[in-house]
PDBQT receptor file of N, H, CA, C and O in Angstrom, charges set to zero:
ATOM      1  N   MET A   1    -118.336  46.801 129.097  1.00  0.00    +0.000 N 
ATOM      2  CA  MET A   1    -117.187  47.638 129.307  1.00  0.00    +0.000 C 
ATOM      3  C   MET A   1    -117.170  48.072 130.768  1.00  0.00    +0.000 C 
ATOM      4  O   MET A   1    -118.193  48.458 131.333  1.00  0.00    +0.000 OA
ATOM      5  N   VAL A   2    -116.010  48.001 131.350  1.00  0.00    +0.000 N 
ATOM      6  H   VAL A   2    -115.178  47.688 130.891  1.00  0.00    +0.000 HD
ATOM      7  CA  VAL A   2    -115.826  48.437 132.731  1.00  0.00    +0.000 C 
ATOM      8  C   VAL A   2    -114.837  49.582 132.727  1.00  0.00    +0.000 C 
ATOM      9  O   VAL A   2    -113.731  49.453 132.203  1.00  0.00    +0.000 OA
ATOM     10  N   LEU A   3    -115.231  50.702 133.310  1.00  0.00    +0.000 N 
ATOM     11  H   LEU A   3    -116.130  50.806 133.736  1.00  0.00    +0.000 HD
ATOM     12  CA  LEU A   3    -114.362  51.866 133.438  1.00  0.00    +0.000 C 
ATOM     13  C   LEU A   3    -114.048  52.005 134.923  1.00  0.00    +0.000 C 
ATOM     14  O   LEU A   3    -114.921  52.347 135.721  1.00  0.00    +0.000 OA
ATOM     15  N   THR A   4    -112.816  51.742 135.283  1.00  0.00    +0.000 N 
ATOM     16  H   THR A   4    -112.107  51.465 134.635  1.00  0.00    +0.000 HD
ATOM     17  CA  THR A   4    -112.460  51.781 136.700  1.00  0.00    +0.000 C 
ATOM     18  C   THR A   4    -111.834  53.120 137.061  1.00  0.00    +0.000 C 
ATOM     19  O   THR A   4    -110.915  53.596 136.394  1.00  0.00    +0.000 OA
ATOM     20  N   VAL A   5    -112.349  53.714 138.123  1.00  0.00    +0.000 N 
ATOM     21  H   VAL A   5    -113.096  53.328 138.665  1.00  0.00    +0.000 HD
ATOM     22  CA  VAL A   5    -111.793  54.944 138.679  1.00  0.00    +0.000 C 
ATOM     23  C   VAL A   5    -111.650  54.700 140.179  1.00  0.00    +0.000 C 
ATOM     24  O   VAL A   5    -112.637  54.431 140.864  1.00  0.00    +0.000 OA
ATOM     25  N   PHE A   6    -110.448  54.793 140.677  1.00  0.00    +0.000 N 
ATOM     26  H   PHE A   6    -109.647  55.013 140.121  1.00  0.00    +0.000 HD
ATOM     27  CA  PHE A   6    -110.187  54.602 142.095  1.00  0.00    +0.000 C 
ATOM     28  C   PHE A   6    -110.168  55.984 142.745  1.00  0.00    +0.000 C 
ATOM     29  O   PHE A   6    -109.150  56.676 142.731  1.00  0.00    +0.000 OA
ATOM     30  N   TYR A   7    -111.302  56.371 143.310  1.00  0.00    +0.000 N 
ATOM     31  H   TYR A   7    -112.129  55.809 143.321  1.00  0.00    +0.000 HD
ATOM     32  CA  TYR A   7    -111.491  57.715 143.848  1.00  0.00    +0.000 C 
ATOM     33  C   TYR A   7    -111.022  57.759 145.299  1.00  0.00    +0.000 C 
ATOM     34  O   TYR A   7    -111.651  57.179 146.183  1.00  0.00    +0.000 OA
ATOM     35  N   ASP A   8    -109.921  58.448 145.531  1.00  0.00    +0.000 N 
ATOM     36  H   ASP A   8    -109.410  58.919 144.812  1.00  0.00    +0.000 HD
ATOM     37  CA  ASP A   8    -109.335  58.604 146.870  1.00  0.00    +0.000 C 
ATOM     38  C   ASP A   8    -109.092  57.273 147.578  1.00  0.00    +0.000 C 
ATOM     39  O   ASP A   8    -109.191  57.184 148.802  1.00  0.00    +0.000 OA
ATOM     40  N   VAL A   9    -108.775  56.251 146.806  1.00  0.00    +0.000 N 
ATOM     41  H   VAL A   9    -108.694  56.323 145.812  1.00  0.00    +0.000 HD
ATOM     42  CA  VAL A   9    -108.392  54.962 147.379  1.00  0.00    +0.000 C 
ATOM     43  C   VAL A   9    -107.338  54.354 146.458  1.00  0.00    +0.000 C 
ATOM     44  O   VAL A   9    -107.465  54.405 145.234  1.00  0.00    +0.000 OA
ATOM     45  N   ASP A  10    -106.316  53.790 147.048  1.00  0.00    +0.000 N 
ATOM     46  H   ASP A  10    -106.213  53.749 148.042  1.00  0.00    +0.000 HD
ATOM     47  CA  ASP A  10    -105.266  53.155 146.258  1.00  0.00    +0.000 C 
ATOM     48  C   ASP A  10    -105.800  51.836 145.696  1.00  0.00    +0.000 C 
ATOM     49  O   ASP A  10    -106.438  51.075 146.424  1.00  0.00    +0.000 OA
ATOM     50  N   PRO A  11    -105.554  51.556 144.429  1.00  0.00    +0.000 N 
ATOM     51  CA  PRO A  11    -106.050  50.307 143.845  1.00  0.00    +0.000 C 
ATOM     52  C   PRO A  11    -105.617  49.061 144.624  1.00  0.00    +0.000 C 
ATOM     53  O   PRO A  11    -106.358  48.079 144.671  1.00  0.00    +0.000 OA
ATOM     54  N   SER A  12    -104.439  49.090 145.227  1.00  0.00    +0.000 N 
ATOM     55  H   SER A  12    -103.838  49.888 145.188  1.00  0.00    +0.000 HD
ATOM     56  CA  SER A  12    -103.994  47.915 145.989  1.00  0.00    +0.000 C 
ATOM     57  C   SER A  12    -104.847  47.698 147.241  1.00  0.00    +0.000 C 
ATOM     58  O   SER A  12    -104.997  46.561 147.687  1.00  0.00    +0.000 OA
ATOM     59  N   GLU A  13    -105.410  48.774 147.818  1.00  0.00    +0.000 N 
ATOM     60  H   GLU A  13    -105.288  49.698 147.455  1.00  0.00    +0.000 HD
ATOM     61  CA  GLU A  13    -106.304  48.621 148.967  1.00  0.00    +0.000 C 
ATOM     62  C   GLU A  13    -107.570  47.881 148.561  1.00  0.00    +0.000 C 
ATOM     63  O   GLU A  13    -108.100  47.079 149.330  1.00  0.00    +0.000 OA
ATOM     64  N   VAL A  14    -108.053  48.150 147.351  1.00  0.00    +0.000 N 
ATOM     65  H   VAL A  14    -107.622  48.801 146.726  1.00  0.00    +0.000 HD
ATOM     66  CA  VAL A  14    -109.237  47.461 146.842  1.00  0.00    +0.000 C 
ATOM     67  C   VAL A  14    -108.878  46.016 146.504  1.00  0.00    +0.000 C 
ATOM     68  O   VAL A  14    -109.597  45.087 146.871  1.00  0.00    +0.000 OA
ATOM     69  N   ARG A  15    -107.770  45.838 145.809  1.00  0.00    +0.000 N 
ATOM     70  H   ARG A  15    -107.186  46.593 145.511  1.00  0.00    +0.000 HD
ATOM     71  CA  ARG A  15    -107.346  44.502 145.376  1.00  0.00    +0.000 C 
ATOM     72  C   ARG A  15    -107.146  43.569 146.569  1.00  0.00    +0.000 C 
ATOM     73  O   ARG A  15    -107.611  42.429 146.567  1.00  0.00    +0.000 OA
ATOM     74  N   HIS A  16    -106.447  44.071 147.587  1.00  0.00    +0.000 N 
ATOM     75  H   HIS A  16    -106.069  44.997 147.589  1.00  0.00    +0.000 HD
ATOM     76  CA  HIS A  16    -106.131  43.238 148.752  1.00  0.00    +0.000 C 
ATOM     77  C   HIS A  16    -107.126  43.437 149.896  1.00  0.00    +0.000 C 
ATOM     78  O   HIS A  16    -107.032  42.770 150.926  1.00  0.00    +0.000 OA
ATOM     79  N   GLN A  17    -108.063  44.341 149.716  1.00  0.00    +0.000 N 
ATOM     80  H   GLN A  17    -108.140  44.883 148.879  1.00  0.00    +0.000 HD
ATOM     81  CA  GLN A  17    -109.136  44.627 150.671  1.00  0.00    +0.000 C 
ATOM     82  C   GLN A  17    -108.586  44.846 152.080  1.00  0.00    +0.000 C 
ATOM     83  O   GLN A  17    -108.907  44.129 153.027  1.00  0.00    +0.000 OA
ATOM     84  N   ARG A  18    -107.743  45.870 152.168  1.00  0.00    +0.000 N 
ATOM     85  H   ARG A  18    -107.482  46.453 151.398  1.00  0.00    +0.000 HD
ATOM     86  CA  ARG A  18    -107.114  46.213 153.439  1.00  0.00    +0.000 C 
ATOM     87  C   ARG A  18    -107.279  47.707 153.697  1.00  0.00    +0.000 C 
ATOM     88  O   ARG A  18    -107.938  48.414 152.934  1.00  0.00    +0.000 OA
ATOM     89  N   GLU A  19    -106.676  48.171 154.776  1.00  0.00    +0.000 N 
ATOM     90  H   GLU A  19    -106.141  47.597 155.396  1.00  0.00    +0.000 HD
ATOM     91  CA  GLU A  19    -106.749  49.579 155.189  1.00  0.00    +0.000 C 
ATOM     92  C   GLU A  19    -108.217  49.967 155.433  1.00  0.00    +0.000 C 
ATOM     93  O   GLU A  19    -109.016  49.121 155.834  1.00  0.00    +0.000 OA
ATOM     94  N   SER A  20    -108.571  51.212 155.199  1.00  0.00    +0.000 N 
ATOM     95  H   SER A  20    -107.922  51.899 154.874  1.00  0.00    +0.000 HD
ATOM     96  CA  SER A  20    -109.935  51.680 155.476  1.00  0.00    +0.000 C 
ATOM     97  C   SER A  20    -110.961  50.983 154.588  1.00  0.00    +0.000 C 
ATOM     98  O   SER A  20    -112.102  50.772 155.000  1.00  0.00    +0.000 OA
ATOM     99  N   PHE A  21    -110.557  50.625 153.368  1.00  0.00    +0.000 N 
ATOM    100  H   PHE A  21    -109.631  50.796 153.032  1.00  0.00    +0.000 HD
ATOM    101  CA  PHE A  21    -111.471  49.927 152.462  1.00  0.00    +0.000 C 
ATOM    102  C   PHE A  21    -111.838  48.549 153.024  1.00  0.00    +0.000 C 
ATOM    103  O   PHE A  21    -113.009  48.171 153.031  1.00  0.00    +0.000 OA
ATOM    104  N   GLY A  22    -110.851  47.817 153.486  1.00  0.00    +0.000 N 
ATOM    105  H   GLY A  22    -109.900  48.125 153.481  1.00  0.00    +0.000 HD
ATOM    106  CA  GLY A  22    -111.096  46.498 154.071  1.00  0.00    +0.000 C 
ATOM    107  C   GLY A  22    -111.936  46.573 155.337  1.00  0.00    +0.000 C 
ATOM    108  O   GLY A  22    -112.784  45.714 155.580  1.00  0.00    +0.000 OA
ATOM    109  N   LYS A  23    -111.699  47.602 156.140  1.00  0.00    +0.000 N 
ATOM    110  H   LYS A  23    -111.010  48.300 155.942  1.00  0.00    +0.000 HD
ATOM    111  CA  LYS A  23    -112.470  47.774 157.374  1.00  0.00    +0.000 C 
ATOM    112  C   LYS A  23    -113.940  48.022 157.057  1.00  0.00    +0.000 C 
ATOM    113  O   LYS A  23    -114.822  47.450 157.698  1.00  0.00    +0.000 OA
ATOM    114  N   ALA A  24    -114.205  48.873 156.067  1.00  0.00    +0.000 N 
ATOM    115  H   ALA A  24    -113.489  49.338 155.545  1.00  0.00    +0.000 HD
ATOM    116  CA  ALA A  24    -115.589  49.159 155.679  1.00  0.00    +0.000 C 
ATOM    117  C   ALA A  24    -116.279  47.902 155.148  1.00  0.00    +0.000 C 
ATOM    118  O   ALA A  24    -117.448  47.663 155.452  1.00  0.00    +0.000 OA
ATOM    119  N   LEU A  25    -115.568  47.101 154.362  1.00  0.00    +0.000 N 
ATOM    120  H   LEU A  25    -114.618  47.295 154.116  1.00  0.00    +0.000 HD
ATOM    121  CA  LEU A  25    -116.149  45.852 153.860  1.00  0.00    +0.000 C 
ATOM    122  C   LEU A  25    -116.461  44.886 154.999  1.00  0.00    +0.000 C 
ATOM    123  O   LEU A  25    -117.495  44.218 154.983  1.00  0.00    +0.000 OA
ATOM    124  N   ALA A  26    -115.580  44.812 155.976  1.00  0.00    +0.000 N 
ATOM    125  H   ALA A  26    -114.740  45.355 155.989  1.00  0.00    +0.000 HD
ATOM    126  CA  ALA A  26    -115.797  43.916 157.117  1.00  0.00    +0.000 C 
ATOM    127  C   ALA A  26    -117.049  44.319 157.891  1.00  0.00    +0.000 C 
ATOM    128  O   ALA A  26    -117.812  43.459 158.332  1.00  0.00    +0.000 OA
ATOM    129  N   GLU A  27    -117.262  45.621 158.058  1.00  0.00    +0.000 N 
ATOM    130  H   GLU A  27    -116.642  46.320 157.700  1.00  0.00    +0.000 HD
ATOM    131  CA  GLU A  27    -118.454  46.098 158.760  1.00  0.00    +0.000 C 
ATOM    132  C   GLU A  27    -119.720  45.756 157.979  1.00  0.00    +0.000 C 
ATOM    133  O   GLU A  27    -120.722  45.353 158.569  1.00  0.00    +0.000 OA
ATOM    134  N   LEU A  28    -119.681  45.915 156.659  1.00  0.00    +0.000 N 
ATOM    135  H   LEU A  28    -118.867  46.243 156.179  1.00  0.00    +0.000 HD
ATOM    136  CA  LEU A  28    -120.830  45.544 155.828  1.00  0.00    +0.000 C 
ATOM    137  C   LEU A  28    -121.084  44.041 155.876  1.00  0.00    +0.000 C 
ATOM    138  O   LEU A  28    -122.231  43.594 155.875  1.00  0.00    +0.000 OA
ATOM    139  N   GLU A  29    -120.020  43.283 155.918  1.00  0.00    +0.000 N 
ATOM    140  H   GLU A  29    -119.088  43.647 155.919  1.00  0.00    +0.000 HD
ATOM    141  CA  GLU A  29    -120.124  41.828 155.900  1.00  0.00    +0.000 C 
ATOM    142  C   GLU A  29    -120.898  41.303 157.106  1.00  0.00    +0.000 C 
ATOM    143  O   GLU A  29    -121.580  40.283 157.013  1.00  0.00    +0.000 OA
ATOM    144  N   GLU A  30    -120.792  41.996 158.228  1.00  0.00    +0.000 N 
ATOM    145  H   GLU A  30    -120.238  42.825 158.303  1.00  0.00    +0.000 HD
ATOM    146  CA  GLU A  30    -121.530  41.586 159.424  1.00  0.00    +0.000 C 
ATOM    147  C   GLU A  30    -123.034  41.635 159.180  1.00  0.00    +0.000 C 
ATOM    148  O   GLU A  30    -123.783  40.841 159.749  1.00  0.00    +0.000 OA
ATOM    149  N   ARG A  31    -123.476  42.563 158.338  1.00  0.00    +0.000 N 
ATOM    150  H   ARG A  31    -122.868  43.208 157.876  1.00  0.00    +0.000 HD
ATOM    151  CA  ARG A  31    -124.911  42.727 158.081  1.00  0.00    +0.000 C 
ATOM    152  C   ARG A  31    -125.389  42.006 156.831  1.00  0.00    +0.000 C 
ATOM    153  O   ARG A  31    -126.520  41.520 156.790  1.00  0.00    +0.000 OA
ATOM    154  N   LEU A  32    -124.554  41.932 155.825  1.00  0.00    +0.000 N 
ATOM    155  H   LEU A  32    -123.636  42.326 155.858  1.00  0.00    +0.000 HD
ATOM    156  CA  LEU A  32    -124.970  41.418 154.519  1.00  0.00    +0.000 C 
ATOM    157  C   LEU A  32    -124.022  40.326 154.033  1.00  0.00    +0.000 C 
ATOM    158  O   LEU A  32    -123.477  40.425 152.934  1.00  0.00    +0.000 OA
ATOM    159  N   ASP A  33    -123.827  39.316 154.817  1.00  0.00    +0.000 N 
ATOM    160  H   ASP A  33    -124.270  39.235 155.710  1.00  0.00    +0.000 HD
ATOM    161  CA  ASP A  33    -122.776  38.318 154.599  1.00  0.00    +0.000 C 
ATOM    162  C   ASP A  33    -122.652  37.799 153.166  1.00  0.00    +0.000 C 
ATOM    163  O   ASP A  33    -121.600  37.983 152.552  1.00  0.00    +0.000 OA
ATOM    164  N   THR A  34    -123.665  37.170 152.618  1.00  0.00    +0.000 N 
ATOM    165  H   THR A  34    -124.519  37.021 153.116  1.00  0.00    +0.000 HD
ATOM    166  CA  THR A  34    -123.516  36.540 151.297  1.00  0.00    +0.000 C 
ATOM    167  C   THR A  34    -123.352  37.567 150.192  1.00  0.00    +0.000 C 
ATOM    168  O   THR A  34    -122.594  37.345 149.248  1.00  0.00    +0.000 OA
ATOM    169  N   ARG A  35    -124.041  38.670 150.294  1.00  0.00    +0.000 N 
ATOM    170  H   ARG A  35    -124.657  38.851 151.061  1.00  0.00    +0.000 HD
ATOM    171  CA  ARG A  35    -123.929  39.710 149.274  1.00  0.00    +0.000 C 
ATOM    172  C   ARG A  35    -122.524  40.310 149.256  1.00  0.00    +0.000 C 
ATOM    173  O   ARG A  35    -121.954  40.533 148.187  1.00  0.00    +0.000 OA
ATOM    174  N   VAL A  36    -121.979  40.566 150.418  1.00  0.00    +0.000 N 
ATOM    175  H   VAL A  36    -122.442  40.386 151.286  1.00  0.00    +0.000 HD
ATOM    176  CA  VAL A  36    -120.654  41.177 150.516  1.00  0.00    +0.000 C 
ATOM    177  C   VAL A  36    -119.579  40.229 149.983  1.00  0.00    +0.000 C 
ATOM    178  O   VAL A  36    -118.616  40.684 149.365  1.00  0.00    +0.000 OA
ATOM    179  N   GLN A  37    -119.722  38.947 150.205  1.00  0.00    +0.000 N 
ATOM    180  H   GLN A  37    -120.505  38.578 150.707  1.00  0.00    +0.000 HD
ATOM    181  CA  GLN A  37    -118.749  37.990 149.666  1.00  0.00    +0.000 C 
ATOM    182  C   GLN A  37    -118.670  38.105 148.149  1.00  0.00    +0.000 C 
ATOM    183  O   GLN A  37    -117.581  38.075 147.574  1.00  0.00    +0.000 OA
ATOM    184  N   ARG A  38    -119.815  38.236 147.510  1.00  0.00    +0.000 N 
ATOM    185  H   ARG A  38    -120.699  38.261 147.976  1.00  0.00    +0.000 HD
ATOM    186  CA  ARG A  38    -119.829  38.372 146.049  1.00  0.00    +0.000 C 
ATOM    187  C   ARG A  38    -119.202  39.702 145.632  1.00  0.00    +0.000 C 
ATOM    188  O   ARG A  38    -118.435  39.750 144.670  1.00  0.00    +0.000 OA
ATOM    189  N   TRP A  39    -119.523  40.779 146.349  1.00  0.00    +0.000 N 
ATOM    190  H   TRP A  39    -120.146  40.740 147.130  1.00  0.00    +0.000 HD
ATOM    191  CA  TRP A  39    -118.941  42.094 146.050  1.00  0.00    +0.000 C 
ATOM    192  C   TRP A  39    -117.425  42.020 146.157  1.00  0.00    +0.000 C 
ATOM    193  O   TRP A  39    -116.712  42.536 145.296  1.00  0.00    +0.000 OA
ATOM    194  N   LYS A  40    -116.929  41.375 147.219  1.00  0.00    +0.000 N 
ATOM    195  H   LYS A  40    -117.508  40.956 147.918  1.00  0.00    +0.000 HD
ATOM    196  CA  LYS A  40    -115.484  41.297 147.444  1.00  0.00    +0.000 C 
ATOM    197  C   LYS A  40    -114.788  40.611 146.278  1.00  0.00    +0.000 C 
ATOM    198  O   LYS A  40    -113.744  41.072 145.816  1.00  0.00    +0.000 OA
ATOM    199  N   GLU A  41    -115.354  39.527 145.808  1.00  0.00    +0.000 N 
ATOM    200  H   GLU A  41    -116.202  39.153 146.183  1.00  0.00    +0.000 HD
ATOM    201  CA  GLU A  41    -114.756  38.820 144.680  1.00  0.00    +0.000 C 
ATOM    202  C   GLU A  41    -114.760  39.687 143.424  1.00  0.00    +0.000 C 
ATOM    203  O   GLU A  41    -113.770  39.729 142.694  1.00  0.00    +0.000 OA
ATOM    204  N   CYS A  42    -115.860  40.372 143.174  1.00  0.00    +0.000 N 
ATOM    205  H   CYS A  42    -116.664  40.338 143.767  1.00  0.00    +0.000 HD
ATOM    206  CA  CYS A  42    -115.947  41.254 142.003  1.00  0.00    +0.000 C 
ATOM    207  C   CYS A  42    -114.957  42.409 142.104  1.00  0.00    +0.000 C 
ATOM    208  O   CYS A  42    -114.312  42.762 141.117  1.00  0.00    +0.000 OA
ATOM    209  N   LEU A  43    -114.834  42.996 143.284  1.00  0.00    +0.000 N 
ATOM    210  H   LEU A  43    -115.358  42.709 144.086  1.00  0.00    +0.000 HD
ATOM    211  CA  LEU A  43    -113.915  44.117 143.468  1.00  0.00    +0.000 C 
ATOM    212  C   LEU A  43    -112.463  43.692 143.288  1.00  0.00    +0.000 C 
ATOM    213  O   LEU A  43    -111.659  44.451 142.749  1.00  0.00    +0.000 OA
ATOM    214  N   LYS A  44    -112.124  42.499 143.729  1.00  0.00    +0.000 N 
ATOM    215  H   LYS A  44    -112.778  41.882 144.167  1.00  0.00    +0.000 HD
ATOM    216  CA  LYS A  44    -110.761  41.996 143.513  1.00  0.00    +0.000 C 
ATOM    217  C   LYS A  44    -110.472  41.892 142.023  1.00  0.00    +0.000 C 
ATOM    218  O   LYS A  44    -109.391  42.254 141.557  1.00  0.00    +0.000 OA
ATOM    219  N   GLU A  45    -111.458  41.391 141.285  1.00  0.00    +0.000 N 
ATOM    220  H   GLU A  45    -112.335  41.097 141.664  1.00  0.00    +0.000 HD
ATOM    221  CA  GLU A  45    -111.283  41.233 139.843  1.00  0.00    +0.000 C 
ATOM    222  C   GLU A  45    -111.156  42.589 139.151  1.00  0.00    +0.000 C 
ATOM    223  O   GLU A  45    -110.287  42.771 138.298  1.00  0.00    +0.000 OA
ATOM    224  N   VAL A  46    -112.013  43.534 139.510  1.00  0.00    +0.000 N 
ATOM    225  H   VAL A  46    -112.720  43.386 140.203  1.00  0.00    +0.000 HD
ATOM    226  CA  VAL A  46    -111.988  44.869 138.902  1.00  0.00    +0.000 C 
ATOM    227  C   VAL A  46    -110.699  45.603 139.250  1.00  0.00    +0.000 C 
ATOM    228  O   VAL A  46    -110.152  46.321 138.413  1.00  0.00    +0.000 OA
ATOM    229  N   ALA A  47    -110.209  45.431 140.474  1.00  0.00    +0.000 N 
ATOM    230  H   ALA A  47    -110.654  44.848 141.154  1.00  0.00    +0.000 HD
ATOM    231  CA  ALA A  47    -108.993  46.136 140.898  1.00  0.00    +0.000 C 
ATOM    232  C   ALA A  47    -107.764  45.677 140.125  1.00  0.00    +0.000 C 
ATOM    233  O   ALA A  47    -106.746  46.369 140.120  1.00  0.00    +0.000 OA
ATOM    234  N   ASN A  48    -107.843  44.541 139.482  1.00  0.00    +0.000 N 
ATOM    235  H   ASN A  48    -108.670  43.979 139.486  1.00  0.00    +0.000 HD
ATOM    236  CA  ASN A  48    -106.731  44.058 138.666  1.00  0.00    +0.000 C 
ATOM    237  C   ASN A  48    -106.775  44.604 137.248  1.00  0.00    +0.000 C 
ATOM    238  O   ASN A  48    -105.839  44.386 136.479  1.00  0.00    +0.000 OA
ATOM    239  N   LEU A  49    -107.848  45.311 136.884  1.00  0.00    +0.000 N 
ATOM    240  H   LEU A  49    -108.609  45.488 137.508  1.00  0.00    +0.000 HD
ATOM    241  CA  LEU A  49    -107.944  45.923 135.564  1.00  0.00    +0.000 C 
ATOM    242  C   LEU A  49    -107.195  47.251 135.555  1.00  0.00    +0.000 C 
ATOM    243  O   LEU A  49    -106.998  47.874 136.599  1.00  0.00    +0.000 OA
ATOM    244  N   SER A  50    -106.789  47.667 134.384  1.00  0.00    +0.000 N 
ATOM    245  H   SER A  50    -106.949  47.161 133.537  1.00  0.00    +0.000 HD
ATOM    246  CA  SER A  50    -106.187  48.998 134.256  1.00  0.00    +0.000 C 
ATOM    247  C   SER A  50    -107.273  50.035 134.474  1.00  0.00    +0.000 C 
ATOM    248  O   SER A  50    -108.428  49.830 134.100  1.00  0.00    +0.000 OA
ATOM    249  N   GLY A  51    -106.899  51.136 135.073  1.00  0.00    +0.000 N 
ATOM    250  H   GLY A  51    -105.961  51.303 135.377  1.00  0.00    +0.000 HD
ATOM    251  CA  GLY A  51    -107.875  52.195 135.314  1.00  0.00    +0.000 C 
ATOM    252  C   GLY A  51    -107.185  53.475 135.719  1.00  0.00    +0.000 C 
ATOM    253  O   GLY A  51    -105.957  53.560 135.744  1.00  0.00    +0.000 OA
ATOM    254  N   TRP A  52    -107.987  54.465 136.033  1.00  0.00    +0.000 N 
ATOM    255  H   TRP A  52    -108.984  54.396 136.013  1.00  0.00    +0.000 HD
ATOM    256  CA  TRP A  52    -107.456  55.749 136.469  1.00  0.00    +0.000 C 
ATOM    257  C   TRP A  52    -107.453  55.786 137.983  1.00  0.00    +0.000 C 
ATOM    258  O   TRP A  52    -108.421  55.384 138.628  1.00  0.00    +0.000 OA
ATOM    259  N   HIS A  53    -106.373  56.264 138.537  1.00  0.00    +0.000 N 
ATOM    260  H   HIS A  53    -105.586  56.590 138.013  1.00  0.00    +0.000 HD
ATOM    261  CA  HIS A  53    -106.239  56.406 139.977  1.00  0.00    +0.000 C 
ATOM    262  C   HIS A  53    -106.400  57.888 140.296  1.00  0.00    +0.000 C 
ATOM    263  O   HIS A  53    -105.460  58.668 140.141  1.00  0.00    +0.000 OA
ATOM    264  N   LEU A  54    -107.578  58.269 140.735  1.00  0.00    +0.000 N 
ATOM    265  H   LEU A  54    -108.342  57.635 140.861  1.00  0.00    +0.000 HD
ATOM    266  CA  LEU A  54    -107.889  59.657 141.055  1.00  0.00    +0.000 C 
ATOM    267  C   LEU A  54    -107.525  59.911 142.510  1.00  0.00    +0.000 C 
ATOM    268  O   LEU A  54    -108.084  59.294 143.417  1.00  0.00    +0.000 OA
ATOM    269  N   GLN A  55    -106.588  60.821 142.723  1.00  0.00    +0.000 N 
ATOM    270  H   GLN A  55    -106.134  61.322 141.986  1.00  0.00    +0.000 HD
ATOM    271  CA  GLN A  55    -106.124  61.115 144.075  1.00  0.00    +0.000 C 
ATOM    272  C   GLN A  55    -106.029  62.623 144.233  1.00  0.00    +0.000 C 
ATOM    273  O   GLN A  55    -105.411  63.300 143.411  1.00  0.00    +0.000 OA
ATOM    274  N   ASN A  56    -106.630  63.143 145.274  1.00  0.00    +0.000 N 
ATOM    275  H   ASN A  56    -107.131  62.593 145.942  1.00  0.00    +0.000 HD
ATOM    276  CA  ASN A  56    -106.652  64.583 145.535  1.00  0.00    +0.000 C 
ATOM    277  C   ASN A  56    -107.243  65.357 144.361  1.00  0.00    +0.000 C 
ATOM    278  O   ASN A  56    -106.819  66.474 144.064  1.00  0.00    +0.000 OA
ATOM    279  N   GLY A  57    -108.221  64.755 143.701  1.00  0.00    +0.000 N 
ATOM    280  H   GLY A  57    -108.565  63.848 143.943  1.00  0.00    +0.000 HD
ATOM    281  CA  GLY A  57    -108.913  65.428 142.606  1.00  0.00    +0.000 C 
ATOM    282  C   GLY A  57    -108.193  65.397 141.276  1.00  0.00    +0.000 C 
ATOM    283  O   GLY A  57    -108.647  66.021 140.318  1.00  0.00    +0.000 OA
ATOM    284  N   TYR A  58    -107.071  64.677 141.193  1.00  0.00    +0.000 N 
ATOM    285  H   TYR A  58    -106.702  64.170 141.972  1.00  0.00    +0.000 HD
ATOM    286  CA  TYR A  58    -106.293  64.619 139.948  1.00  0.00    +0.000 C 
ATOM    287  C   TYR A  58    -106.007  63.175 139.568  1.00  0.00    +0.000 C 
ATOM    288  O   TYR A  58    -105.886  62.305 140.430  1.00  0.00    +0.000 OA
ATOM    289  N   PHE A  59    -105.901  62.932 138.261  1.00  0.00    +0.000 N 
ATOM    290  H   PHE A  59    -105.999  63.639 137.561  1.00  0.00    +0.000 HD
ATOM    291  CA  PHE A  59    -105.519  61.610 137.760  1.00  0.00    +0.000 C 
ATOM    292  C   PHE A  59    -104.021  61.490 137.775  1.00  0.00    +0.000 C 
ATOM    293  O   PHE A  59    -103.481  60.452 137.391  1.00  0.00    +0.000 OA
TER     294      PHE A  59
């Protein structure tokens, strides 16, 4: 079971790996190339699942 909560990040930023989320992934990728590639693929898949979008402390 996967319970997705998008905490102070828009699900589309995770899905498309852009904005501040994409920038942080790019910085990690410089240090952990193969591991980050796998994370990116998993995050794209999870971001397509239904979940709660927590923004400003509220769902």
